[in-house]
DRENDO-1510 file (C-alpha; in Angstrom, 1 decimal, always signed):
<recs>
REC; n; res; u; v; w
REC; 1; MET; +7.5; +11.8; +14.1 .
REC; 2; LEU; +8.8; +9.9; +11.1 .
REC; 3; CYS; +12.3; +11.4; +10.9 .
REC; 4; LEU; +13.0; +13.1; +14.2 .
REC; 5; ASN; +16.0; +11.8; +16.1 .
REC; 6; ARG; +16.7; +9.1; +13.5 .
REC; 7; ILE; +18.7; +11.0; +10.9 .
REC; 8; PRO; +22.3; +9.8; +10.3 .
REC; 9; ALA; +24.4; +12.8; +9.3 .
REC; 10; ARG; +26.0; +10.8; +6.5 .
REC; 11; LEU; +22.8; +10.9; +4.4 .
REC; 12; GLY; +23.5; +14.5; +3.5 .
REC; 13; ALA; +21.2; +17.3; +2.3 .
REC; 14; LEU; +18.1; +15.2; +1.5 .
REC; 15; SER; +18.1; +13.7; +5.0 .
REC; 16; LEU; +18.7; +17.2; +6.4 .
REC; 17; ALA; +15.7; +18.4; +4.5 .
REC; 18; CYS; +13.6; +15.6; +5.9 .
REC; 19; GLY; +14.9; +16.4; +9.4 .
REC; 20; LEU; +13.9; +20.1; +9.1 .
REC; 21; LEU; +10.5; +19.2; +8.0 .
REC; 22; CYS; +10.1; +16.7; +10.8 .
REC; 23; THR; +11.0; +19.0; +13.6 .
REC; 24; GLY; +7.9; +21.1; +13.5 .
REC; 25; ALA; +5.1; +20.8; +16.1 .
REC; 26; HIS; +3.5; +17.5; +15.3 .
REC; 27; ALA; +1.6; +15.6; +18.0 .
REC; 28; ALA; +0.7; +12.1; +16.9 .
REC; 29; ASP; -2.6; +10.7; +17.9 .
REC; 30; MET; -3.8; +7.0; +18.0 .
REC; 31; THR; -7.5; +6.3; +17.2 .
REC; 32; TRP; -8.9; +2.8; +17.6 .
REC; 33; LEU; -11.3; +2.1; +14.8 .
REC; 34; GLY; -13.1; -1.0; +16.1 .
REC; 35; SER; -12.8; -4.7; +17.0 .
REC; 36; GLY; -12.9; -7.0; +14.0 .
REC; 37; PHE; -12.1; -4.2; +11.6 .
REC; 38; MET; -9.1; -4.6; +9.4 .
REC; 39; PRO; -8.3; -1.3; +7.5 .
REC; 40; THR; -7.0; -1.5; +4.0 .
REC; 41; GLY; -7.2; +2.1; +2.8 .
REC; 42; THR; -7.4; +5.7; +4.1 .
REC; 43; SER; -8.2; +9.1; +2.7 .
REC; 44; ASN; -5.3; +11.5; +2.8 .
REC; 45; ASN; -6.6; +13.4; +5.8 .
REC; 46; GLY; -7.7; +10.3; +7.8 .
REC; 47; THR; -11.4; +11.2; +8.0 .
REC; 48; ALA; -12.4; +8.1; +6.1 .
REC; 49; VAL; -11.0; +4.6; +6.4 .
REC; 50; ILE; -12.1; +1.5; +4.5 .
REC; 51; GLY; -11.5; -2.1; +5.4 .
REC; 52; ASN; -12.7; -5.6; +5.9 .
REC; 53; ASP; -15.1; -6.4; +8.8 .
REC; 54; TYR; -14.7; -10.0; +9.8 .
REC; 55; ASN; -17.7; -9.7; +12.1 .
REC; 56; THR; -19.9; -9.4; +9.1 .
REC; 57; THR; -17.7; -10.6; +6.2 .
REC; 58; ARG; -18.5; -7.3; +4.4 .
REC; 59; TYR; -16.7; -4.0; +4.0 .
REC; 60; SER; -17.0; -1.3; +6.6 .
REC; 61; LEU; -16.2; +2.4; +6.3 .
REC; 62; TRP; -15.0; +4.3; +9.4 .
REC; 63; SER; -16.0; +8.0; +9.2 .
REC; 64; GLY; -17.4; +10.5; +11.7 .
REC; 65; GLY; -16.0; +8.4; +14.5 .
REC; 66; ALA; -18.0; +5.3; +13.7 .
REC; 67; LEU; -18.1; +2.2; +11.5 .
REC; 68; ARG; -20.9; +1.6; +9.0 .
REC; 69; ASP; -21.6; -1.3; +6.7 .
REC; 70; VAL; -21.1; -0.4; +3.0 .
REC; 71; GLY; -21.7; -3.8; +1.4 .
REC; 72; GLY; -19.2; -5.5; -0.8 .
REC; 73; ALA; -17.7; -8.8; +0.2 .
REC; 74; VAL; -14.6; -9.8; +2.1 .
REC; 75; ALA; -12.5; -12.1; +0.0 .
REC; 76; SER; -12.8; -15.9; +0.6 .
REC; 77; GLY; -11.6; -19.0; -1.1 .
REC; 78; ALA; -14.2; -18.5; -3.8 .
REC; 79; PHE; -13.4; -14.9; -4.8 .
REC; 80; GLY; -10.9; -12.2; -4.1 .
REC; 81; GLY; -10.4; -8.4; -3.8 .
REC; 82; ILE; -9.4; -5.7; -1.4 .
REC; 83; PRO; -11.5; -2.6; -0.5 .
REC; 84; GLN; -9.9; +0.7; -1.3 .
REC; 85; ILE; -10.7; +4.4; -0.9 .
REC; 86; SER; -9.8; +7.4; -2.9 .
REC; 87; ALA; -7.5; +10.1; -1.5 .
REC; 88; ASP; -10.4; +12.5; -1.0 .
REC; 89; GLY; -12.5; +9.8; +0.6 .
REC; 90; SER; -15.3; +10.1; -1.9 .
REC; 91; ILE; -15.1; +6.7; -3.8 .
REC; 92; ILE; -14.6; +3.1; -2.6 .
REC; 93; SER; -13.9; +0.0; -4.6 .
REC; 94; GLY; -13.5; -3.7; -4.1 .
REC; 95; THR; -15.6; -6.7; -5.0 .
REC; 96; ALA; -19.4; -7.1; -4.8 .
REC; 97; ARG; -22.0; -9.8; -5.6 .
REC; 98; ASN; -24.0; -9.6; -8.8 .
REC; 99; ALA; -27.5; -10.6; -7.5 .
REC; 100; ALA; -28.6; -11.5; -11.1 .
REC; 101; THR; -25.8; -14.0; -11.7 .
REC; 102; GLY; -24.7; -15.0; -8.2 .
REC; 103; PHE; -21.1; -14.3; -9.2 .
REC; 104; TYR; -18.8; -11.7; -7.6 .
REC; 105; GLU; -17.4; -8.8; -9.7 .
REC; 106; ALA; -15.0; -5.9; -9.3 .
REC; 107; ALA; -17.1; -2.8; -8.3 .
REC; 108; PHE; -17.1; +0.7; -7.0 .
REC; 109; ARG; -19.5; +3.2; -5.4 .
REC; 110; ARG; -19.6; +6.5; -3.7 .
REC; 111; ALA; -18.6; +6.4; -0.1 .
REC; 112; ASP; -21.5; +8.6; +1.0 .
REC; 113; GLY; -24.1; +6.2; -0.3 .
REC; 114; GLY; -25.7; +4.6; -3.4 .
REC; 115; ASP; -25.4; +1.2; -5.1 .
REC; 116; TRP; -22.3; -0.6; -6.2 .
REC; 117; THR; -21.4; -0.2; -9.9 .
REC; 118; LEU; -20.5; -3.7; -11.1 .
REC; 119; LEU; -17.7; -3.8; -13.6 .
REC; 120; GLY; -18.2; -7.2; -15.2 .
REC; 121; GLY; -15.4; -9.3; -16.6 .
REC; 122; ILE; -13.9; -10.6; -19.9 .
REC; 123; GLY; -16.0; -13.6; -20.6 .
REC; 124; GLY; -15.0; -16.2; -18.1 .
REC; 125; THR; -15.6; -17.2; -14.5 .
REC; 126; SER; -13.8; -19.2; -11.8 .
REC; 127; SER; -15.5; -20.7; -8.8 .
REC; 128; GLN; -17.9; -17.8; -7.8 .
REC; 129; GLU; -15.9; -15.0; -9.4 .
REC; 130; THR; -16.2; -13.1; -12.7 .
REC; 131; SER; -13.6; -10.5; -11.6 .
REC; 132; GLY; -12.2; -9.0; -8.5 .
REC; 133; GLY; -11.3; -5.4; -7.5 .
REC; 134; TRP; -7.8; -5.3; -5.9 .
REC; 135; ALA; -6.8; -1.7; -6.5 .
REC; 136; MET; -7.9; +1.8; -7.2 .
REC; 137; SER; -5.9; +4.9; -8.2 .
REC; 138; ARG; -5.6; +7.5; -5.4 .
REC; 139; ASN; -7.7; +9.9; -7.4 .
REC; 140; GLY; -10.5; +7.4; -7.8 .
REC; 141; ARG; -10.3; +7.4; -11.6 .
REC; 142; TYR; -9.2; +3.8; -12.2 .
REC; 143; VAL; -10.1; +0.4; -10.6 .
REC; 144; ALA; -7.8; -2.5; -11.3 .
REC; 145; GLY; -7.6; -6.2; -10.4 .
REC; 146; MET; -8.2; -9.5; -12.1 .
REC; 147; ALA; -10.8; -11.0; -14.4 .
REC; 148; TRP; -11.2; -14.5; -15.7 .
REC; 149; ASP; -10.8; -15.3; -19.4 .
REC; 150; VAL; -13.0; -17.9; -21.1 .
REC; 151; GLY; -12.4; -21.6; -20.8 .
REC; 152; THR; -11.7; -24.1; -18.0 .
REC; 153; ALA; -7.9; -24.3; -18.0 .
REC; 154; ALA; -5.7; -23.0; -15.2 .
REC; 155; GLY; -3.9; -19.7; -15.7 .
REC; 156; ARG; -6.9; -17.8; -17.1 .
REC; 157; GLY; -6.7; -14.8; -14.7 .
REC; 158; ARG; -5.9; -11.5; -16.4 .
REC; 159; GLY; -4.9; -8.2; -15.0 .
REC; 160; VAL; -7.5; -5.6; -16.0 .
REC; 161; ILE; -8.2; -1.9; -15.6 .
REC; 162; TRP; -11.6; -0.1; -15.6 .
REC; 163; ASP; -12.4; +3.6; -15.8 .
REC; 164; THR; -14.8; +4.7; -13.0 .
REC; 165; THR; -16.0; +7.8; -15.0 .
REC; 166; THR; -17.5; +5.5; -17.7 .
REC; 167; GLY; -17.6; +2.1; -16.0 .
REC; 168; ASN; -15.8; +0.7; -19.1 .
REC; 169; LEU; -12.9; -1.7; -19.4 .
REC; 170; VAL; -9.8; +0.2; -20.3 .
REC; 171; ALA; -7.3; -2.7; -20.7 .
REC; 172; ASN; -6.6; -6.3; -20.3 .
REC; 173; VAL; -2.9; -6.5; -19.8 .
REC; 174; GLY; -2.7; -10.1; -21.0 .
REC; 175; THR; -0.7; -13.1; -19.9 .
REC; 176; SER; +2.4; -13.3; -17.7 .
REC; 177; GLY; +4.8; -14.7; -20.4 .
REC; 178; TYR; +5.2; -17.8; -18.3 .
REC; 179; SER; +3.6; -21.3; -18.6 .
REC; 180; THR; +1.4; -20.3; -15.6 .
REC; 181; ALA; -0.2; -17.5; -17.5 .
REC; 182; SER; -2.3; -15.6; -15.0 .
REC; 183; THR; -1.7; -12.0; -14.1 .
REC; 184; ARG; -3.2; -9.6; -11.5 .
REC; 185; LEU; -2.9; -5.9; -10.8 .
REC; 186; ASN; -2.5; -4.8; -7.1 .
REC; 187; ALA; -2.0; -1.1; -7.6 .
REC; 188; ILE; -2.3; +1.6; -10.3 .
REC; 189; SER; -1.0; +5.2; -10.6 .
REC; 190; ASN; -3.3; +8.3; -10.8 .
REC; 191; ASP; -2.9; +8.7; -14.5 .
REC; 192; GLY; -3.4; +5.0; -15.2 .
REC; 193; LYS; -0.1; +4.7; -17.0 .
REC; 194; VAL; +1.6; +2.5; -14.5 .
REC; 195; ALA; +0.1; -0.7; -12.9 .
REC; 196; VAL; +1.9; -3.2; -10.8 .
REC; 197; GLY; +1.1; -6.7; -9.5 .
REC; 198; TRP; +2.2; -10.2; -10.4 .
REC; 199; GLY; +2.4; -12.8; -13.2 .
REC; 200; GLY; +3.1; -16.5; -13.3 .
REC; 201; SER; +4.1; -17.8; -9.9 .
REC; 202; ARG; +3.7; -14.4; -8.2 .
REC; 203; SER; +6.7; -12.8; -10.0 .
REC; 204; PRO; +6.7; -9.0; -9.5 .
REC; 205; MET; +5.7; -7.1; -12.7 .
REC; 206; VAL; +5.1; -3.6; -13.9 .
REC; 207; TRP; +2.9; -2.7; -16.8 .
REC; 208; SER; +3.4; +0.7; -18.4 .
REC; 209; ASP; +1.4; +2.7; -21.0 .
REC; 210; PRO; +3.5; +5.9; -21.5 .
REC; 211; ASP; +1.5; +7.0; -24.5 .
REC; 212; GLY; -1.9; +6.6; -22.7 .
REC; 213; ASP; -3.3; +4.5; -25.5 .
REC; 214; ALA; -4.1; +1.5; -23.3 .
REC; 215; GLN; -1.3; -0.5; -25.0 .
REC; 216; TYR; +0.6; -1.8; -21.9 .
REC; 217; SER; +4.1; -3.3; -22.0 .
REC; 218; ARG; +5.2; -5.7; -19.3 .
REC; 219; PHE; +8.4; -5.5; -17.3 .
REC; 220; GLU; +9.5; -8.1; -14.6 .
REC; 221; ILE; +11.5; -6.8; -11.7 .
REC; 222; LYS; +14.3; -9.3; -11.2 .
REC; 223; PRO; +17.0; -9.3; -8.5 .
REC; 224; PRO; +20.7; -10.1; -9.2 .
REC; 225; SER; +20.2; -13.3; -7.3 .
REC; 226; GLY; +17.4; -15.2; -5.5 .
REC; 227; VAL; +13.8; -14.3; -6.2 .
REC; 228; LEU; +11.1; -11.8; -5.4 .
REC; 229; GLN; +7.4; -12.0; -4.9 .
REC; 230; GLU; +4.6; -9.7; -6.2 .
REC; 231; ALA; +4.6; -6.0; -6.5 .
REC; 232; ALA; +2.1; -4.8; -3.9 .
REC; 233; SER; +1.9; -1.0; -4.2 .
REC; 234; VAL; +2.9; +1.9; -6.4 .
REC; 235; SER; +3.2; +5.6; -5.5 .
REC; 236; ALA; +0.4; +7.8; -6.9 .
REC; 237; ASP; +2.7; +9.2; -9.5 .
REC; 238; GLY; +3.9; +5.8; -10.7 .
REC; 239; ARG; +7.5; +6.3; -9.7 .
REC; 240; TRP; +8.0; +4.0; -6.7 .
REC; 241; VAL; +7.1; +0.3; -6.5 .
REC; 242; VAL; +7.3; -1.9; -3.4 .
REC; 243; GLY; +6.6; -5.6; -2.9 .
REC; 244; PHE; +7.1; -8.9; -1.1 .
REC; 245; GLY; +10.3; -10.7; -0.2 .
REC; 246; ALA; +11.2; -14.3; -1.1 .
REC; 247; ASN; +14.2; -16.6; -1.0 .
REC; 248; GLY; +17.5; -14.8; -1.3 .
REC; 249; ASN; +15.8; -11.4; -0.8 .
REC; 250; PRO; +13.6; -11.9; +2.3 .
REC; 251; GLY; +13.0; -8.4; +3.6 .
REC; 252; GLY; +10.7; -7.0; +0.9 .
REC; 253; TRP; +11.9; -4.4; -1.6 .
REC; 254; ARG; +11.6; -1.0; -3.3 .
REC; 255; TRP; +12.2; -0.2; -7.0 .
REC; 256; SER; +12.1; +2.7; -9.3 .
REC; 257; GLU; +13.3; +3.2; -12.8 .
REC; 258; ALA; +15.8; +5.7; -11.7 .
REC; 259; THR; +17.3; +3.8; -8.7 .
REC; 260; GLY; +16.7; +0.2; -9.6 .
REC; 261; LEU; +16.0; -2.5; -7.0 .
REC; 262; GLN; +16.7; -2.0; -3.3 .
REC; 263; SER; +16.2; -4.8; -0.8 .
REC; 264; LEU; +14.7; -3.9; +2.6 .
REC; 265; PRO; +16.5; -5.2; +5.7 .
REC; 266; MET; +15.0; -7.6; +8.2 .
REC; 267; LEU; +14.0; -6.6; +11.7 .
REC; 268; PRO; +16.6; -7.5; +14.3 .
REC; 269; GLY; +16.2; -11.0; +15.7 .
REC; 270; ALA; +13.9; -12.2; +12.9 .
REC; 271; PRO; +13.7; -16.0; +13.0 .
REC; 272; PRO; +14.6; -18.2; +10.0 .
REC; 273; ARG; +12.2; -18.3; +7.1 .
REC; 274; THR; +10.8; -14.9; +7.9 .
REC; 275; TYR; +9.8; -12.7; +4.9 .
REC; 276; GLY; +8.9; -9.1; +4.6 .
REC; 277; TYR; +5.7; -7.8; +2.9 .
REC; 278; ALA; +5.9; -4.1; +1.9 .
REC; 279; ASN; +2.3; -2.9; +1.8 .
REC; 280; ALA; +2.4; +0.8; +1.0 .
REC; 281; VAL; +4.8; +3.5; -0.1 .
REC; 282; SER; +4.7; +7.3; +0.3 .
REC; 283; LEU; +4.5; +9.6; -2.8 .
REC; 284; ASP; +8.2; +10.4; -2.6 .
REC; 285; GLY; +9.2; +6.8; -1.9 .
REC; 286; SER; +10.9; +7.7; +1.4 .
REC; 287; VAL; +8.5; +5.8; +3.8 .
REC; 288; ILE; +7.4; +2.2; +3.5 .
REC; 289; ILE; +5.1; +0.2; +5.8 .
REC; 290; GLY; +4.4; -3.5; +6.0 .
REC; 291; THR; +4.9; -6.6; +8.0 .
REC; 292; GLN; +7.4; -9.4; +8.5 .
REC; 293; ARG; +6.3; -12.9; +9.4 .
REC; 294; THR; +7.4; -16.5; +9.1 .
REC; 295; THR; +6.2; -18.9; +6.4 .
REC; 296; GLY; +2.7; -20.1; +7.3 .
REC; 297; ALA; +2.2; -17.6; +10.1 .
REC; 298; GLN; -1.1; -15.8; +10.5 .
REC; 299; ALA; -1.4; -12.0; +10.3 .
REC; 300; TYR; -1.5; -11.6; +14.1 .
REC; 301; GLN; +1.8; -13.5; +14.4 .
REC; 302; GLY; +3.7; -11.0; +12.3 .
REC; 303; SER; +5.8; -8.0; +13.2 .
REC; 304; GLY; +4.8; -4.7; +11.7 .
REC; 305; PHE; +7.5; -2.4; +10.4 .
REC; 306; ILE; +8.2; +1.1; +9.1 .
REC; 307; TRP; +11.1; +1.9; +6.9 .
REC; 308; THR; +12.3; +5.4; +6.2 .
REC; 309; GLN; +14.9; +6.7; +3.8 .
REC; 310; SER; +16.5; +8.6; +6.7 .
REC; 311; GLY; +16.1; +6.2; +9.6 .
REC; 312; GLY; +16.1; +2.7; +8.0 .
REC; 313; MET; +14.1; -0.2; +9.4 .
REC; 314; GLN; +12.2; -0.1; +12.7 .
REC; 315; SER; +9.5; -2.3; +14.2 .
REC; 316; PHE; +6.2; -0.6; +14.3 .
REC; 317; ASN; +5.8; -1.3; +18.0 .
REC; 318; ASP; +9.0; +0.7; +18.7 .
REC; 319; PHE; +7.8; +3.4; +16.3 .
REC; 320; VAL; +4.5; +3.8; +18.2 .
REC; 321; HIS; +6.3; +3.8; +21.5 .
REC; 322; GLY; +8.8; +6.5; +20.2 .
REC; 323; LEU; +5.8; +8.7; +19.4 .
REC; 324; GLY; +5.0; +8.8; +23.1 .
REC; 325; ILE; +1.9; +6.7; +22.6 .
REC; 326; ASP; +2.2; +4.2; +25.5 .
REC; 327; VAL; +0.2; +1.3; +24.2 .
REC; 328; ALA; +2.8; -0.7; +22.4 .
REC; 329; GLY; +3.2; -3.1; +25.3 .
REC; 330; ALA; -0.5; -3.9; +25.4 .
REC; 331; TYR; -0.9; -4.3; +21.6 .
REC; 332; SER; +1.1; -5.8; +18.8 .
REC; 333; PHE; +1.0; -3.6; +15.7 .
REC; 334; ALA; +1.4; -6.5; +13.5 .
REC; 335; LEU; -0.1; -5.3; +10.2 .
REC; 336; PRO; +0.3; -1.7; +9.0 .
REC; 337; THR; -1.5; -1.7; +5.7 .
REC; 338; ALA; -2.1; +1.8; +4.2 .
REC; 339; MET; -1.2; +5.5; +4.5 .
REC; 340; SER; -1.7; +8.9; +3.1 .
REC; 341; GLU; +0.5; +10.0; +0.2 .
REC; 342; ASP; +2.5; +12.2; +2.6 .
REC; 343; ALA; +2.7; +9.5; +5.3 .
REC; 344; SER; +1.1; +11.7; +7.9 .
REC; 345; VAL; -1.7; +9.1; +8.4 .
REC; 346; ILE; -1.1; +5.4; +8.8 .
REC; 347; VAL; -3.8; +2.7; +9.3 .
REC; 348; GLY; -3.6; -1.0; +10.0 .
REC; 349; THR; -4.5; -3.8; +12.3 .
REC; 350; ALA; -3.3; -4.4; +15.9 .
REC; 351; TYR; -3.8; -7.3; +18.2 .
REC; 352; ALA; -4.1; -7.2; +22.0 .
REC; 353; VAL; -1.3; -8.8; +24.0 .
REC; 354; ASN; -2.6; -10.7; +27.1 .
REC; 355; GLY; -0.1; -12.4; +29.5 .
REC; 356; GLY; +2.6; -12.3; +26.8 .
REC; 357; LEU; +0.3; -14.0; +24.2 .
REC; 358; VAL; -1.1; -12.2; +21.2 .
REC; 359; ASP; -4.9; -12.4; +20.8 .
REC; 360; SER; -6.0; -13.2; +17.2 .
REC; 361; THR; -8.9; -10.8; +17.3 .
REC; 362; PRO; -8.1; -7.8; +15.0 .
REC; 363; VAL; -8.5; -4.2; +16.1 .
REC; 364; GLY; -8.2; -1.4; +13.6 .
REC; 365; PHE; -6.0; +1.5; +14.4 .
REC; 366; MET; -5.1; +4.9; +12.8 .
REC; 367; LEU; -2.2; +7.2; +13.5 .
REC; 368; THR; -2.6; +10.8; +12.6 .
REC; 369; GLY; -0.6; +13.9; +13.1 .
REC; 370; LEU; +2.6; +12.3; +11.9 .
REC; 371; ALA; +5.1; +14.7; +10.3 .
REC; 372; PRO; +4.4; +14.7; +6.6 .
REC; 373; VAL; +7.1; +14.0; +4.1 .
REC; 374; PRO; +7.5; +16.5; +1.3 .
REC; 375; GLU; +6.3; +16.1; -2.2 .
REC; 376; PRO; +9.3; +15.3; -4.4 .
REC; 377; SER; +9.3; +18.8; -5.9 .
REC; 378; ALA; +9.1; +20.4; -2.5 .
REC; 379; ALA; +12.0; +18.3; -1.2 .
REC; 380; LEU; +14.2; +19.3; -4.2 .
REC; 381; MET; +13.3; +22.9; -3.7 .
REC; 382; LEU; +14.2; +22.7; +0.0 .
REC; 383; VAL; +17.5; +21.1; -0.7 .
REC; 384; MET; +18.3; +23.7; -3.4 .
REC; 385; GLY; +17.2; +26.4; -0.9 .
REC; 386; LEU; +19.6; +25.1; +1.8 .
REC; 387; ALA; +22.4; +24.9; -0.7 .
REC; 388; CYS; +21.8; +28.5; -1.9 .
REC; 389; ALA; +21.6; +29.7; +1.7 .
REC; 390; GLY; +24.9; +28.0; +2.5 .
REC; 391; LEU; +26.5; +29.5; -0.6 .
REC; 392; ALA; +25.2; +33.0; +0.3 .
REC; 393; ARG; +26.5; +32.6; +3.8 .
REC; 394; ARG; +30.0; +31.6; +2.5 .
REC; 395; ARG; +30.0; +34.6; +0.1 .
REC; 396; THR; +29.1; +36.9; +3.0 .
REC; 397; VAL; +31.8; +35.5; +5.3 .
REC; 398; SER; +34.3; +35.8; +2.4 .
REC; 399; SER; +33.4; +39.4; +1.7 .
REC; 400; GLN; +33.7; +40.2; +5.4 .
REC; 401; GLY; +37.1; +38.5; +5.6 .
</recs>
């Protein structure tokens, strides 16, 4: 369970609310999704998981207990993108090849079948790519990523947003404001008003469109000292942003307009030049998953983590063991990548451990039955309810005294 037995009393009413919600009868289950499968997204109920299949270099969808090829194209040196799936499991997005041009484009399709809808670009190409699909809103309404502007100069990548209901381009968010002008969007909120990603030399940026008129303003998240790397994910309501660590702030980070920037801690015993990569955040911002690894290390050489508002930083191996799932010694859960909005479902990539050595063959995993975190409004109502109950009790005691 996400919060059980790890709630410091000093965190007060909100932690208590989390603890109460986590003490219900939740039995976590581990499902192995297939060798060579690297999950990148999940539906909220865990019945559909999308990811890269390195056995075929195409996307695979896990549903009904089995993997099936759904086309698309796993990113290479010539083009990019990450497959995503909507919260209800009905729409998938990513990058697919345009047979007419031979170039790759951002695209989406229904999960239950049909062709990919190619989304085109903004006039330019680079290598074999016109555009790449890197993100989709959890409701499936928007696809976001990068497209290439015209010309041949460097720095022509532009963060872009498409509407899946029309297939039309909604916005080109423009340049980074740096001499290295490229931008890319890695995540977008359900209403399309908040998109996050990077600009320049991977600086974390937030683009906002509060009026909903596709006129996005750019904001760079800057630490008091040191540097940060790209913003990787945003909560579905656009409130919470998480991203990658860098020099001076190695552990990854969380940001909201209300709270400002918070650096995530490193796992105990992390070697020098280890950096944290926060991959996903729950709707209420209280749960973050990701990985920590040294510079130049491969994914299988990393250490997965889970951070909770109530319990702090924990290795994902220890987290799995604490759930009573006795496989952590046989597998390294190096790369948790995605989760449901309430953090009750988590997916990612594990690697077998043989004779103390980690095998580089990826194996997809899914954890289900985790204690869900409350929606922000529900948490507030519970805290208020506890406060009112306490006040009522004090009044009763007082009247009896």
